[in-house]
ModelCIF file with pLDDT and N, C-alpha, C, O atoms, coordinates in Angstrom:
data_MODEL
#
_entry.id   MODEL 
#
_entity.id                         1 
_entity.type                       polymer 
_entity.pdbx_number_of_molecules   1 
#
_entity_poly.entity_id                      1 
_entity_poly.type                           'polypeptide(L)' 
_entity_poly.nstd_linkage                   no 
_entity_poly.nstd_monomer                   no 
_entity_poly.pdbx_seq_one_letter_code       MPVNRRDSEQGVDWNEELTNMLRFQKGFSACSRMLTVMDEMLDRLVNNTGVVGR 
_entity_poly.pdbx_seq_one_letter_code_can   MPVNRRDSEQGVDWNEELTNMLRFQKGFSACSRMLTVMDEMLDRLVNNTGVVGR 
_entity_poly.pdbx_strand_id                 A 
#
loop_
_entity_poly_seq.entity_id 
_entity_poly_seq.num 
_entity_poly_seq.mon_id 
_entity_poly_seq.hetero 
1 1  MET n 
1 2  PRO n 
1 3  VAL n 
1 4  ASN n 
1 5  ARG n 
1 6  ARG n 
1 7  ASP n 
1 8  SER n 
1 9  GLU n 
1 10 GLN n 
1 11 GLY n 
1 12 VAL n 
1 13 ASP n 
1 14 TRP n 
1 15 ASN n 
1 16 GLU n 
1 17 GLU n 
1 18 LEU n 
1 19 THR n 
1 20 ASN n 
1 21 MET n 
1 22 LEU n 
1 23 ARG n 
1 24 PHE n 
1 25 GLN n 
1 26 LYS n 
1 27 GLY n 
1 28 PHE n 
1 29 SER n 
1 30 ALA n 
1 31 CYS n 
1 32 SER n 
1 33 ARG n 
1 34 MET n 
1 35 LEU n 
1 36 THR n 
1 37 VAL n 
1 38 MET n 
1 39 ASP n 
1 40 GLU n 
1 41 MET n 
1 42 LEU n 
1 43 ASP n 
1 44 ARG n 
1 45 LEU n 
1 46 VAL n 
1 47 ASN n 
1 48 ASN n 
1 49 THR n 
1 50 GLY n 
1 51 VAL n 
1 52 VAL n 
1 53 GLY n 
1 54 ARG n 
#
_struct_asym.id          A 
_struct_asym.entity_id   1 
#
loop_
_ma_qa_metric.id 
_ma_qa_metric.mode 
_ma_qa_metric.name 
_ma_qa_metric.software_group_id 
_ma_qa_metric.type 
1 global pLDDT . pLDDT 
2 local  pLDDT . pLDDT 
#
_ma_qa_metric_global.metric_id      1 
_ma_qa_metric_global.metric_value   85.43 
_ma_qa_metric_global.model_id       1 
_ma_qa_metric_global.ordinal_id     1 
#
loop_
_ma_qa_metric_local.label_asym_id 
_ma_qa_metric_local.label_comp_id 
_ma_qa_metric_local.label_seq_id 
_ma_qa_metric_local.metric_id 
_ma_qa_metric_local.metric_value 
_ma_qa_metric_local.model_id 
_ma_qa_metric_local.ordinal_id 
A MET 1  2 52.00 1 1  
A PRO 2  2 63.00 1 2  
A VAL 3  2 64.00 1 3  
A ASN 4  2 68.00 1 4  
A ARG 5  2 67.00 1 5  
A ARG 6  2 62.00 1 6  
A ASP 7  2 55.00 1 7  
A SER 8  2 58.00 1 8  
A GLU 9  2 64.00 1 9  
A GLN 10 2 69.00 1 10 
A GLY 11 2 81.00 1 11 
A VAL 12 2 83.00 1 12 
A ASP 13 2 90.00 1 13 
A TRP 14 2 92.00 1 14 
A ASN 15 2 94.00 1 15 
A GLU 16 2 94.00 1 16 
A GLU 17 2 94.00 1 17 
A LEU 18 2 96.00 1 18 
A THR 19 2 96.00 1 19 
A ASN 20 2 96.00 1 20 
A MET 21 2 97.00 1 21 
A LEU 22 2 97.00 1 22 
A ARG 23 2 97.00 1 23 
A PHE 24 2 97.00 1 24 
A GLN 25 2 98.00 1 25 
A LYS 26 2 97.00 1 26 
A GLY 27 2 97.00 1 27 
A PHE 28 2 98.00 1 28 
A SER 29 2 98.00 1 29 
A ALA 30 2 97.00 1 30 
A CYS 31 2 97.00 1 31 
A SER 32 2 98.00 1 32 
A ARG 33 2 98.00 1 33 
A MET 34 2 98.00 1 34 
A LEU 35 2 98.00 1 35 
A THR 36 2 98.00 1 36 
A VAL 37 2 97.00 1 37 
A MET 38 2 97.00 1 38 
A ASP 39 2 97.00 1 39 
A GLU 40 2 96.00 1 40 
A MET 41 2 95.00 1 41 
A LEU 42 2 94.00 1 42 
A ASP 43 2 93.00 1 43 
A ARG 44 2 92.00 1 44 
A LEU 45 2 91.00 1 45 
A VAL 46 2 89.00 1 46 
A ASN 47 2 89.00 1 47 
A ASN 48 2 86.00 1 48 
A THR 49 2 83.00 1 49 
A GLY 50 2 73.00 1 50 
A VAL 51 2 69.00 1 51 
A VAL 52 2 63.00 1 52 
A GLY 53 2 56.00 1 53 
A ARG 54 2 55.00 1 54 
#
loop_
_atom_site.group_PDB 
_atom_site.id 
_atom_site.type_symbol 
_atom_site.label_atom_id 
_atom_site.label_alt_id 
_atom_site.label_comp_id 
_atom_site.label_asym_id 
_atom_site.label_entity_id 
_atom_site.label_seq_id 
_atom_site.pdbx_PDB_ins_code 
_atom_site.Cartn_x 
_atom_site.Cartn_y 
_atom_site.Cartn_z 
_atom_site.occupancy 
_atom_site.B_iso_or_equiv 
_atom_site.pdbx_formal_charge 
_atom_site.auth_seq_id 
_atom_site.auth_comp_id 
_atom_site.auth_asym_id 
_atom_site.auth_atom_id 
_atom_site.pdbx_PDB_model_num 
ATOM 1   N N  . MET A 1 1  ? 74.554 42.834 59.537 1.00 52.00 ? 1  MET A N  1 
ATOM 2   C CA . MET A 1 1  ? 73.793 42.113 58.703 1.00 52.00 ? 1  MET A CA 1 
ATOM 3   C C  . MET A 1 1  ? 73.061 42.639 58.022 1.00 52.00 ? 1  MET A C  1 
ATOM 4   O O  . MET A 1 1  ? 72.291 43.327 58.691 1.00 52.00 ? 1  MET A O  1 
ATOM 5   N N  . PRO A 1 2  ? 72.788 42.713 56.499 1.00 63.00 ? 2  PRO A N  1 
ATOM 6   C CA . PRO A 1 2  ? 72.282 42.944 55.652 1.00 63.00 ? 2  PRO A CA 1 
ATOM 7   C C  . PRO A 1 2  ? 70.629 42.600 55.685 1.00 63.00 ? 2  PRO A C  1 
ATOM 8   O O  . PRO A 1 2  ? 70.307 41.417 55.800 1.00 63.00 ? 2  PRO A O  1 
ATOM 9   N N  . VAL A 1 3  ? 69.723 43.495 55.597 1.00 64.00 ? 3  VAL A N  1 
ATOM 10  C CA . VAL A 1 3  ? 68.605 43.026 55.502 1.00 64.00 ? 3  VAL A CA 1 
ATOM 11  C C  . VAL A 1 3  ? 67.959 42.016 55.024 1.00 64.00 ? 3  VAL A C  1 
ATOM 12  O O  . VAL A 1 3  ? 67.201 41.341 55.720 1.00 64.00 ? 3  VAL A O  1 
ATOM 13  N N  . ASN A 1 4  ? 68.225 41.752 53.535 1.00 68.00 ? 4  ASN A N  1 
ATOM 14  C CA . ASN A 1 4  ? 68.239 40.864 52.570 1.00 68.00 ? 4  ASN A CA 1 
ATOM 15  C C  . ASN A 1 4  ? 68.399 39.644 53.044 1.00 68.00 ? 4  ASN A C  1 
ATOM 16  O O  . ASN A 1 4  ? 67.512 38.791 53.022 1.00 68.00 ? 4  ASN A O  1 
ATOM 17  N N  . ARG A 1 5  ? 69.739 39.452 53.583 1.00 67.00 ? 5  ARG A N  1 
ATOM 18  C CA . ARG A 1 5  ? 70.260 38.192 54.211 1.00 67.00 ? 5  ARG A CA 1 
ATOM 19  C C  . ARG A 1 5  ? 69.569 37.606 55.132 1.00 67.00 ? 5  ARG A C  1 
ATOM 20  O O  . ARG A 1 5  ? 69.224 36.425 55.177 1.00 67.00 ? 5  ARG A O  1 
ATOM 21  N N  . ARG A 1 6  ? 69.322 38.638 56.040 1.00 62.00 ? 6  ARG A N  1 
ATOM 22  C CA . ARG A 1 6  ? 68.687 38.409 57.424 1.00 62.00 ? 6  ARG A CA 1 
ATOM 23  C C  . ARG A 1 6  ? 67.202 37.667 57.282 1.00 62.00 ? 6  ARG A C  1 
ATOM 24  O O  . ARG A 1 6  ? 66.804 36.739 57.986 1.00 62.00 ? 6  ARG A O  1 
ATOM 25  N N  . ASP A 1 7  ? 66.506 38.292 56.226 1.00 55.00 ? 7  ASP A N  1 
ATOM 26  C CA . ASP A 1 7  ? 65.231 37.862 56.059 1.00 55.00 ? 7  ASP A CA 1 
ATOM 27  C C  . ASP A 1 7  ? 65.145 36.231 55.287 1.00 55.00 ? 7  ASP A C  1 
ATOM 28  O O  . ASP A 1 7  ? 64.271 35.370 55.387 1.00 55.00 ? 7  ASP A O  1 
ATOM 29  N N  . SER A 1 8  ? 66.267 36.241 54.604 1.00 58.00 ? 8  SER A N  1 
ATOM 30  C CA . SER A 1 8  ? 66.425 34.840 53.724 1.00 58.00 ? 8  SER A CA 1 
ATOM 31  C C  . SER A 1 8  ? 66.714 33.876 54.752 1.00 58.00 ? 8  SER A C  1 
ATOM 32  O O  . SER A 1 8  ? 66.275 32.730 54.658 1.00 58.00 ? 8  SER A O  1 
ATOM 33  N N  . GLU A 1 9  ? 67.643 34.368 56.043 1.00 64.00 ? 9  GLU A N  1 
ATOM 34  C CA . GLU A 1 9  ? 67.961 33.160 56.835 1.00 64.00 ? 9  GLU A CA 1 
ATOM 35  C C  . GLU A 1 9  ? 66.800 33.142 57.902 1.00 64.00 ? 9  GLU A C  1 
ATOM 36  O O  . GLU A 1 9  ? 66.443 32.008 58.220 1.00 64.00 ? 9  GLU A O  1 
ATOM 37  N N  . GLN A 1 10 ? 66.241 34.039 58.426 1.00 69.00 ? 10 GLN A N  1 
ATOM 38  C CA . GLN A 1 10 ? 65.392 34.018 59.207 1.00 69.00 ? 10 GLN A CA 1 
ATOM 39  C C  . GLN A 1 10 ? 63.803 33.959 59.088 1.00 69.00 ? 10 GLN A C  1 
ATOM 40  O O  . GLN A 1 10 ? 63.013 33.690 59.993 1.00 69.00 ? 10 GLN A O  1 
ATOM 41  N N  . GLY A 1 11 ? 63.547 34.242 57.887 1.00 81.00 ? 11 GLY A N  1 
ATOM 42  C CA . GLY A 1 11 ? 61.651 34.675 57.674 1.00 81.00 ? 11 GLY A CA 1 
ATOM 43  C C  . GLY A 1 11 ? 61.578 34.291 56.322 1.00 81.00 ? 11 GLY A C  1 
ATOM 44  O O  . GLY A 1 11 ? 62.430 33.685 55.672 1.00 81.00 ? 11 GLY A O  1 
ATOM 45  N N  . VAL A 1 12 ? 60.384 34.736 55.931 1.00 83.00 ? 12 VAL A N  1 
ATOM 46  C CA . VAL A 1 12 ? 59.699 34.436 54.627 1.00 83.00 ? 12 VAL A CA 1 
ATOM 47  C C  . VAL A 1 12 ? 59.849 36.263 53.916 1.00 83.00 ? 12 VAL A C  1 
ATOM 48  O O  . VAL A 1 12 ? 59.717 37.397 54.375 1.00 83.00 ? 12 VAL A O  1 
ATOM 49  N N  . ASP A 1 13 ? 60.203 35.627 52.539 1.00 90.00 ? 13 ASP A N  1 
ATOM 50  C CA . ASP A 1 13 ? 60.244 36.983 51.709 1.00 90.00 ? 13 ASP A CA 1 
ATOM 51  C C  . ASP A 1 13 ? 59.005 37.096 51.365 1.00 90.00 ? 13 ASP A C  1 
ATOM 52  O O  . ASP A 1 13 ? 58.522 36.197 50.678 1.00 90.00 ? 13 ASP A O  1 
ATOM 53  N N  . TRP A 1 14 ? 58.322 38.046 51.695 1.00 92.00 ? 14 TRP A N  1 
ATOM 54  C CA . TRP A 1 14 ? 56.759 38.308 51.556 1.00 92.00 ? 14 TRP A CA 1 
ATOM 55  C C  . TRP A 1 14 ? 56.577 38.863 50.089 1.00 92.00 ? 14 TRP A C  1 
ATOM 56  O O  . TRP A 1 14 ? 55.465 38.719 49.582 1.00 92.00 ? 14 TRP A O  1 
ATOM 57  N N  . ASN A 1 15 ? 57.455 39.409 49.451 1.00 94.00 ? 15 ASN A N  1 
ATOM 58  C CA . ASN A 1 15 ? 57.415 39.920 48.041 1.00 94.00 ? 15 ASN A CA 1 
ATOM 59  C C  . ASN A 1 15 ? 57.365 38.499 47.235 1.00 94.00 ? 15 ASN A C  1 
ATOM 60  O O  . ASN A 1 15 ? 56.477 38.388 46.390 1.00 94.00 ? 15 ASN A O  1 
ATOM 61  N N  . GLU A 1 16 ? 58.140 37.551 47.413 1.00 94.00 ? 16 GLU A N  1 
ATOM 62  C CA . GLU A 1 16 ? 58.177 36.207 46.804 1.00 94.00 ? 16 GLU A CA 1 
ATOM 63  C C  . GLU A 1 16 ? 56.998 35.500 46.991 1.00 94.00 ? 16 GLU A C  1 
ATOM 64  O O  . GLU A 1 16 ? 56.386 35.053 46.021 1.00 94.00 ? 16 GLU A O  1 
ATOM 65  N N  . GLU A 1 17 ? 56.607 35.348 48.144 1.00 94.00 ? 17 GLU A N  1 
ATOM 66  C CA . GLU A 1 17 ? 55.298 34.780 48.481 1.00 94.00 ? 17 GLU A CA 1 
ATOM 67  C C  . GLU A 1 17 ? 54.128 35.428 47.821 1.00 94.00 ? 17 GLU A C  1 
ATOM 68  O O  . GLU A 1 17 ? 53.407 34.610 47.249 1.00 94.00 ? 17 GLU A O  1 
ATOM 69  N N  . LEU A 1 18 ? 53.699 36.794 47.731 1.00 96.00 ? 18 LEU A N  1 
ATOM 70  C CA . LEU A 1 18 ? 52.885 37.292 46.769 1.00 96.00 ? 18 LEU A CA 1 
ATOM 71  C C  . LEU A 1 18 ? 52.972 37.253 45.821 1.00 96.00 ? 18 LEU A C  1 
ATOM 72  O O  . LEU A 1 18 ? 51.898 37.188 45.225 1.00 96.00 ? 18 LEU A O  1 
ATOM 73  N N  . THR A 1 19 ? 54.244 37.261 44.962 1.00 96.00 ? 19 THR A N  1 
ATOM 74  C CA . THR A 1 19 ? 54.212 36.969 43.562 1.00 96.00 ? 19 THR A CA 1 
ATOM 75  C C  . THR A 1 19 ? 53.926 35.569 43.269 1.00 96.00 ? 19 THR A C  1 
ATOM 76  O O  . THR A 1 19 ? 53.408 35.337 42.176 1.00 96.00 ? 19 THR A O  1 
ATOM 77  N N  . ASN A 1 20 ? 54.217 34.427 44.193 1.00 96.00 ? 20 ASN A N  1 
ATOM 78  C CA . ASN A 1 20 ? 53.726 33.174 43.783 1.00 96.00 ? 20 ASN A CA 1 
ATOM 79  C C  . ASN A 1 20 ? 52.359 33.084 43.839 1.00 96.00 ? 20 ASN A C  1 
ATOM 80  O O  . ASN A 1 20 ? 51.786 32.587 42.869 1.00 96.00 ? 20 ASN A O  1 
ATOM 81  N N  . MET A 1 21 ? 51.541 33.572 45.042 1.00 97.00 ? 21 MET A N  1 
ATOM 82  C CA . MET A 1 21 ? 50.207 33.531 45.121 1.00 97.00 ? 21 MET A CA 1 
ATOM 83  C C  . MET A 1 21 ? 49.373 34.166 43.742 1.00 97.00 ? 21 MET A C  1 
ATOM 84  O O  . MET A 1 21 ? 48.439 33.636 43.139 1.00 97.00 ? 21 MET A O  1 
ATOM 85  N N  . LEU A 1 22 ? 50.042 35.481 43.464 1.00 97.00 ? 22 LEU A N  1 
ATOM 86  C CA . LEU A 1 22 ? 49.521 35.727 42.160 1.00 97.00 ? 22 LEU A CA 1 
ATOM 87  C C  . LEU A 1 22 ? 49.498 34.837 40.932 1.00 97.00 ? 22 LEU A C  1 
ATOM 88  O O  . LEU A 1 22 ? 48.544 34.707 40.166 1.00 97.00 ? 22 LEU A O  1 
ATOM 89  N N  . ARG A 1 23 ? 50.668 34.247 40.852 1.00 97.00 ? 23 ARG A N  1 
ATOM 90  C CA . ARG A 1 23 ? 50.719 33.405 39.497 1.00 97.00 ? 23 ARG A CA 1 
ATOM 91  C C  . ARG A 1 23 ? 49.955 32.246 39.815 1.00 97.00 ? 23 ARG A C  1 
ATOM 92  O O  . ARG A 1 23 ? 49.251 31.756 38.932 1.00 97.00 ? 23 ARG A O  1 
ATOM 93  N N  . PHE A 1 24 ? 50.000 31.657 41.139 1.00 97.00 ? 24 PHE A N  1 
ATOM 94  C CA . PHE A 1 24 ? 48.797 30.538 41.132 1.00 97.00 ? 24 PHE A CA 1 
ATOM 95  C C  . PHE A 1 24 ? 47.508 30.825 41.095 1.00 97.00 ? 24 PHE A C  1 
ATOM 96  O O  . PHE A 1 24 ? 46.693 29.985 40.713 1.00 97.00 ? 24 PHE A O  1 
ATOM 97  N N  . GLN A 1 25 ? 47.166 31.998 41.471 1.00 98.00 ? 25 GLN A N  1 
ATOM 98  C CA . GLN A 1 25 ? 45.568 32.474 41.601 1.00 98.00 ? 25 GLN A CA 1 
ATOM 99  C C  . GLN A 1 25 ? 45.165 32.576 39.799 1.00 98.00 ? 25 GLN A C  1 
ATOM 100 O O  . GLN A 1 25 ? 44.284 31.916 39.247 1.00 98.00 ? 25 GLN A O  1 
ATOM 101 N N  . LYS A 1 26 ? 46.015 33.514 39.182 1.00 97.00 ? 26 LYS A N  1 
ATOM 102 C CA . LYS A 1 26 ? 45.951 33.199 37.693 1.00 97.00 ? 26 LYS A CA 1 
ATOM 103 C C  . LYS A 1 26 ? 46.080 31.931 36.944 1.00 97.00 ? 26 LYS A C  1 
ATOM 104 O O  . LYS A 1 26 ? 45.344 31.835 35.962 1.00 97.00 ? 26 LYS A O  1 
ATOM 105 N N  . GLY A 1 27 ? 46.752 31.081 37.169 1.00 97.00 ? 27 GLY A N  1 
ATOM 106 C CA . GLY A 1 27 ? 46.713 29.901 36.641 1.00 97.00 ? 27 GLY A CA 1 
ATOM 107 C C  . GLY A 1 27 ? 45.440 28.933 37.225 1.00 97.00 ? 27 GLY A C  1 
ATOM 108 O O  . GLY A 1 27 ? 45.019 27.993 36.552 1.00 97.00 ? 27 GLY A O  1 
ATOM 109 N N  . PHE A 1 28 ? 44.972 29.218 38.334 1.00 98.00 ? 28 PHE A N  1 
ATOM 110 C CA . PHE A 1 28 ? 43.526 28.525 38.670 1.00 98.00 ? 28 PHE A CA 1 
ATOM 111 C C  . PHE A 1 28 ? 42.862 28.983 38.132 1.00 98.00 ? 28 PHE A C  1 
ATOM 112 O O  . PHE A 1 28 ? 42.103 28.184 37.583 1.00 98.00 ? 28 PHE A O  1 
ATOM 113 N N  . SER A 1 29 ? 42.565 30.471 37.828 1.00 98.00 ? 29 SER A N  1 
ATOM 114 C CA . SER A 1 29 ? 41.538 30.988 37.101 1.00 98.00 ? 29 SER A CA 1 
ATOM 115 C C  . SER A 1 29 ? 41.559 30.737 35.525 1.00 98.00 ? 29 SER A C  1 
ATOM 116 O O  . SER A 1 29 ? 40.528 30.600 34.866 1.00 98.00 ? 29 SER A O  1 
ATOM 117 N N  . ALA A 1 30 ? 42.678 30.699 35.063 1.00 97.00 ? 30 ALA A N  1 
ATOM 118 C CA . ALA A 1 30 ? 42.748 29.911 33.694 1.00 97.00 ? 30 ALA A CA 1 
ATOM 119 C C  . ALA A 1 30 ? 42.073 28.830 33.618 1.00 97.00 ? 30 ALA A C  1 
ATOM 120 O O  . ALA A 1 30 ? 41.130 28.707 32.837 1.00 97.00 ? 30 ALA A O  1 
ATOM 121 N N  . CYS A 1 31 ? 42.603 27.597 34.690 1.00 97.00 ? 31 CYS A N  1 
ATOM 122 C CA . CYS A 1 31 ? 42.062 26.530 34.468 1.00 97.00 ? 31 CYS A CA 1 
ATOM 123 C C  . CYS A 1 31 ? 40.589 26.307 34.639 1.00 97.00 ? 31 CYS A C  1 
ATOM 124 O O  . CYS A 1 31 ? 40.012 25.465 33.951 1.00 97.00 ? 31 CYS A O  1 
ATOM 125 N N  . SER A 1 32 ? 40.047 26.932 35.407 1.00 98.00 ? 32 SER A N  1 
ATOM 126 C CA . SER A 1 32 ? 38.546 27.319 35.886 1.00 98.00 ? 32 SER A CA 1 
ATOM 127 C C  . SER A 1 32 ? 37.881 27.661 34.474 1.00 98.00 ? 32 SER A C  1 
ATOM 128 O O  . SER A 1 32 ? 36.996 26.895 34.093 1.00 98.00 ? 32 SER A O  1 
ATOM 129 N N  . ARG A 1 33 ? 38.212 28.695 33.700 1.00 98.00 ? 33 ARG A N  1 
ATOM 130 C CA . ARG A 1 33 ? 37.873 29.352 32.709 1.00 98.00 ? 33 ARG A CA 1 
ATOM 131 C C  . ARG A 1 33 ? 37.770 27.984 31.569 1.00 98.00 ? 33 ARG A C  1 
ATOM 132 O O  . ARG A 1 33 ? 36.715 27.695 31.006 1.00 98.00 ? 33 ARG A O  1 
ATOM 133 N N  . MET A 1 34 ? 38.937 27.307 31.383 1.00 98.00 ? 34 MET A N  1 
ATOM 134 C CA . MET A 1 34 ? 39.073 25.946 30.401 1.00 98.00 ? 34 MET A CA 1 
ATOM 135 C C  . MET A 1 34 ? 37.941 25.151 31.056 1.00 98.00 ? 34 MET A C  1 
ATOM 136 O O  . MET A 1 34 ? 36.949 25.101 30.330 1.00 98.00 ? 34 MET A O  1 
ATOM 137 N N  . LEU A 1 35 ? 37.841 24.652 31.974 1.00 98.00 ? 35 LEU A N  1 
ATOM 138 C CA . LEU A 1 35 ? 36.967 24.042 32.547 1.00 98.00 ? 35 LEU A CA 1 
ATOM 139 C C  . LEU A 1 35 ? 35.281 24.205 32.018 1.00 98.00 ? 35 LEU A C  1 
ATOM 140 O O  . LEU A 1 35 ? 34.602 23.374 31.415 1.00 98.00 ? 35 LEU A O  1 
ATOM 141 N N  . THR A 1 36 ? 34.916 25.539 32.469 1.00 98.00 ? 36 THR A N  1 
ATOM 142 C CA . THR A 1 36 ? 33.814 26.231 32.172 1.00 98.00 ? 36 THR A CA 1 
ATOM 143 C C  . THR A 1 36 ? 33.479 25.890 30.602 1.00 98.00 ? 36 THR A C  1 
ATOM 144 O O  . THR A 1 36 ? 32.392 25.444 30.236 1.00 98.00 ? 36 THR A O  1 
ATOM 145 N N  . VAL A 1 37 ? 34.476 26.142 29.817 1.00 97.00 ? 37 VAL A N  1 
ATOM 146 C CA . VAL A 1 37 ? 34.404 26.197 28.526 1.00 97.00 ? 37 VAL A CA 1 
ATOM 147 C C  . VAL A 1 37 ? 33.972 24.850 28.099 1.00 97.00 ? 37 VAL A C  1 
ATOM 148 O O  . VAL A 1 37 ? 33.089 24.705 27.255 1.00 97.00 ? 37 VAL A O  1 
ATOM 149 N N  . MET A 1 38 ? 34.668 23.721 28.749 1.00 97.00 ? 38 MET A N  1 
ATOM 150 C CA . MET A 1 38 ? 34.427 22.358 28.305 1.00 97.00 ? 38 MET A CA 1 
ATOM 151 C C  . MET A 1 38 ? 33.278 21.951 28.718 1.00 97.00 ? 38 MET A C  1 
ATOM 152 O O  . MET A 1 38 ? 32.641 21.287 27.900 1.00 97.00 ? 38 MET A O  1 
ATOM 153 N N  . ASP A 1 39 ? 32.788 22.143 29.770 1.00 97.00 ? 39 ASP A N  1 
ATOM 154 C CA . ASP A 1 39 ? 31.301 21.807 30.445 1.00 97.00 ? 39 ASP A CA 1 
ATOM 155 C C  . ASP A 1 39 ? 30.469 22.246 29.327 1.00 97.00 ? 39 ASP A C  1 
ATOM 156 O O  . ASP A 1 39 ? 29.701 21.500 28.720 1.00 97.00 ? 39 ASP A O  1 
ATOM 157 N N  . GLU A 1 40 ? 30.629 23.341 29.106 1.00 96.00 ? 40 GLU A N  1 
ATOM 158 C CA . GLU A 1 40 ? 29.467 24.296 28.151 1.00 96.00 ? 40 GLU A CA 1 
ATOM 159 C C  . GLU A 1 40 ? 29.359 23.356 26.681 1.00 96.00 ? 40 GLU A C  1 
ATOM 160 O O  . GLU A 1 40 ? 28.262 22.998 26.250 1.00 96.00 ? 40 GLU A O  1 
ATOM 161 N N  . MET A 1 41 ? 30.634 23.024 26.003 1.00 95.00 ? 41 MET A N  1 
ATOM 162 C CA . MET A 1 41 ? 30.789 22.270 24.927 1.00 95.00 ? 41 MET A CA 1 
ATOM 163 C C  . MET A 1 41 ? 29.938 20.779 25.191 1.00 95.00 ? 41 MET A C  1 
ATOM 164 O O  . MET A 1 41 ? 29.232 20.185 24.377 1.00 95.00 ? 41 MET A O  1 
ATOM 165 N N  . LEU A 1 42 ? 30.237 20.415 26.529 1.00 94.00 ? 42 LEU A N  1 
ATOM 166 C CA . LEU A 1 42 ? 29.805 18.639 26.397 1.00 94.00 ? 42 LEU A CA 1 
ATOM 167 C C  . LEU A 1 42 ? 28.167 19.036 26.560 1.00 94.00 ? 42 LEU A C  1 
ATOM 168 O O  . LEU A 1 42 ? 27.350 18.315 25.988 1.00 94.00 ? 42 LEU A O  1 
ATOM 169 N N  . ASP A 1 43 ? 27.739 20.109 27.292 1.00 93.00 ? 43 ASP A N  1 
ATOM 170 C CA . ASP A 1 43 ? 26.536 20.162 27.440 1.00 93.00 ? 43 ASP A CA 1 
ATOM 171 C C  . ASP A 1 43 ? 25.631 20.546 26.171 1.00 93.00 ? 43 ASP A C  1 
ATOM 172 O O  . ASP A 1 43 ? 24.500 20.132 25.912 1.00 93.00 ? 43 ASP A O  1 
ATOM 173 N N  . ARG A 1 44 ? 26.369 21.379 25.502 1.00 92.00 ? 44 ARG A N  1 
ATOM 174 C CA . ARG A 1 44 ? 25.743 21.378 24.090 1.00 92.00 ? 44 ARG A CA 1 
ATOM 175 C C  . ARG A 1 44 ? 25.652 20.089 23.175 1.00 92.00 ? 44 ARG A C  1 
ATOM 176 O O  . ARG A 1 44 ? 24.693 19.602 22.578 1.00 92.00 ? 44 ARG A O  1 
ATOM 177 N N  . LEU A 1 45 ? 27.042 19.683 23.274 1.00 91.00 ? 45 LEU A N  1 
ATOM 178 C CA . LEU A 1 45 ? 26.659 18.155 22.474 1.00 91.00 ? 45 LEU A CA 1 
ATOM 179 C C  . LEU A 1 45 ? 25.881 17.373 23.205 1.00 91.00 ? 45 LEU A C  1 
ATOM 180 O O  . LEU A 1 45 ? 25.196 16.678 22.454 1.00 91.00 ? 45 LEU A O  1 
ATOM 181 N N  . VAL A 1 46 ? 25.687 17.182 24.228 1.00 89.00 ? 46 VAL A N  1 
ATOM 182 C CA . VAL A 1 46 ? 24.830 16.389 24.798 1.00 89.00 ? 46 VAL A CA 1 
ATOM 183 C C  . VAL A 1 46 ? 23.227 16.724 24.427 1.00 89.00 ? 46 VAL A C  1 
ATOM 184 O O  . VAL A 1 46 ? 22.404 15.904 24.021 1.00 89.00 ? 46 VAL A O  1 
ATOM 185 N N  . ASN A 1 47 ? 23.060 17.836 24.622 1.00 89.00 ? 47 ASN A N  1 
ATOM 186 C CA . ASN A 1 47 ? 21.563 18.186 24.668 1.00 89.00 ? 47 ASN A CA 1 
ATOM 187 C C  . ASN A 1 47 ? 21.046 18.791 23.442 1.00 89.00 ? 47 ASN A C  1 
ATOM 188 O O  . ASN A 1 47 ? 19.834 18.777 23.224 1.00 89.00 ? 47 ASN A O  1 
ATOM 189 N N  . ASN A 1 48 ? 21.871 19.320 22.628 1.00 86.00 ? 48 ASN A N  1 
ATOM 190 C CA . ASN A 1 48 ? 21.624 20.003 21.483 1.00 86.00 ? 48 ASN A CA 1 
ATOM 191 C C  . ASN A 1 48 ? 21.645 19.182 20.042 1.00 86.00 ? 48 ASN A C  1 
ATOM 192 O O  . ASN A 1 48 ? 21.129 19.593 19.002 1.00 86.00 ? 48 ASN A O  1 
ATOM 193 N N  . THR A 1 49 ? 22.291 18.043 20.195 1.00 83.00 ? 49 THR A N  1 
ATOM 194 C CA . THR A 1 49 ? 22.525 17.398 18.861 1.00 83.00 ? 49 THR A CA 1 
ATOM 195 C C  . THR A 1 49 ? 21.344 16.081 19.018 1.00 83.00 ? 49 THR A C  1 
ATOM 196 O O  . THR A 1 49 ? 21.128 15.369 20.000 1.00 83.00 ? 49 THR A O  1 
ATOM 197 N N  . GLY A 1 50 ? 20.675 16.071 17.618 1.00 73.00 ? 50 GLY A N  1 
ATOM 198 C CA . GLY A 1 50 ? 19.593 15.009 17.943 1.00 73.00 ? 50 GLY A CA 1 
ATOM 199 C C  . GLY A 1 50 ? 19.916 13.970 16.937 1.00 73.00 ? 50 GLY A C  1 
ATOM 200 O O  . GLY A 1 50 ? 20.967 14.145 16.319 1.00 73.00 ? 50 GLY A O  1 
ATOM 201 N N  . VAL A 1 51 ? 19.236 12.960 16.668 1.00 69.00 ? 51 VAL A N  1 
ATOM 202 C CA . VAL A 1 51 ? 19.393 11.799 15.822 1.00 69.00 ? 51 VAL A CA 1 
ATOM 203 C C  . VAL A 1 51 ? 18.856 12.477 14.455 1.00 69.00 ? 51 VAL A C  1 
ATOM 204 O O  . VAL A 1 51 ? 17.876 13.220 14.410 1.00 69.00 ? 51 VAL A O  1 
ATOM 205 N N  . VAL A 1 52 ? 19.722 12.073 13.249 1.00 63.00 ? 52 VAL A N  1 
ATOM 206 C CA . VAL A 1 52 ? 19.068 12.588 12.051 1.00 63.00 ? 52 VAL A CA 1 
ATOM 207 C C  . VAL A 1 52 ? 18.039 11.669 11.546 1.00 63.00 ? 52 VAL A C  1 
ATOM 208 O O  . VAL A 1 52 ? 18.090 10.450 11.704 1.00 63.00 ? 52 VAL A O  1 
ATOM 209 N N  . GLY A 1 53 ? 17.151 12.265 10.965 1.00 56.00 ? 53 GLY A N  1 
ATOM 210 C CA . GLY A 1 53 ? 15.794 11.335 10.379 1.00 56.00 ? 53 GLY A CA 1 
ATOM 211 C C  . GLY A 1 53 ? 14.784 11.121 11.399 1.00 56.00 ? 53 GLY A C  1 
ATOM 212 O O  . GLY A 1 53 ? 13.748 10.540 11.077 1.00 56.00 ? 53 GLY A O  1 
ATOM 213 N N  . ARG A 1 54 ? 14.968 11.540 12.654 1.00 55.00 ? 54 ARG A N  1 
ATOM 214 C CA . ARG A 1 54 ? 13.748 11.231 13.606 1.00 55.00 ? 54 ARG A CA 1 
ATOM 215 C C  . ARG A 1 54 ? 12.395 11.981 13.162 1.00 55.00 ? 54 ARG A C  1 
ATOM 216 O O  . ARG A 1 54 ? 11.363 11.831 13.815 1.00 55.00 ? 54 ARG A O  1 
#
């Protein structure tokens, strides 16, 4: 029985798992950066804008 067929039937393809983990990690990192930017924008909007004419 070929190794690739045996692995697909009996176990986990470690290359595929590692590839998926890296892809999800990059996605998580991108989402984290986006949330950080949104937090900084909201902070600037709330704390650094004032009422005109005071």
